[in-house]
N, C-alpha and C positions, 0 to 999 in steps of 0.2 A: 524719443529722439535725444541723442547725446549732445550736450553743449560743448563748445570749444573751450579749452582751458582758459583762454583770455576772457571768456564770458562769465566764468565762475568767480565769485568773490574769494578772497583769502580766507582760509579756514581758521587762521589765528586771530585776525582782527576785523575781517569783513572788507578790507581795502581792495582797491582795483589792482589787477595783475597787469603788468606791462612786459612786453617782449624785450629782452636784453641779451647781450653777450657778456658773460661773467668770467671771472677768474677764481679758481679754487686752489687752495694750498693744503697739502696733506703732509704729515710727518710720521715717520715710523723708524725706530731704531737709530735716531740721530740723522736720518736722511730726510730732506724735504723735497717734495715733488709739487710743481706748480703747473696747472693746466689753464690755459687762457683761450678765450674765444668760444666758450661753451654756450650754446643756445639754451635759454631758460626763460621762465616767466617769473618775475620778481614783484612782490607786493610793493606798491608805491608808498604805502603807509608804514609798514613794519619791517620790510626787507626780506620776508620769508621767501625762500627759493622753491620753485616748482619746476619739474622736468616733464616733458611729454612721456607717455608710457614707454618704458624701457630705457629712457635717457639716463637715469641714475645708475642703472646697471652698466651702461656703456662708459660713463665717467669713472666708476669704480674699476672697471676692467682696464681702462687706459692707465689709471694711477698704479694699479697692481703691476702692469707690464713695466712701467718705469721703475718701480721699486725692485722688481726682479732683475732688470738690467743693472741697476746700481749695485745690488748685493752680489749677484752671480758674476757679473763682469768687472766688478770693482771699478766701474767707469764713472766715478763721481767725485766731487769735492764737497759732499754733504748737501748738494742742492742740484736738482734736475728740473728742467722746464720743458714744456711742450706747448705749441700753439696750434690751434685748429684753424686752418685757412680754407676758405671757399674759393674754388676756381671755376 
């Protein structure tokens, strides 16, 4: 039987994982991309971030899409932001 991610201790320090919405910022070629409202599990002790299976890939895909928009469309002033909203 598999345990829920929230039931597993942090692999870095053994701390308790808590569900949070986080913000991550990425930089590439002088362009910054900021994603907010990302669902993750965060260690209450050391701050290590964990995603549900496939979650990290989705975050990377979103960031890459924004970088592509910035570079190809030249629609930026060196910073792009996106916010994930639940409806």
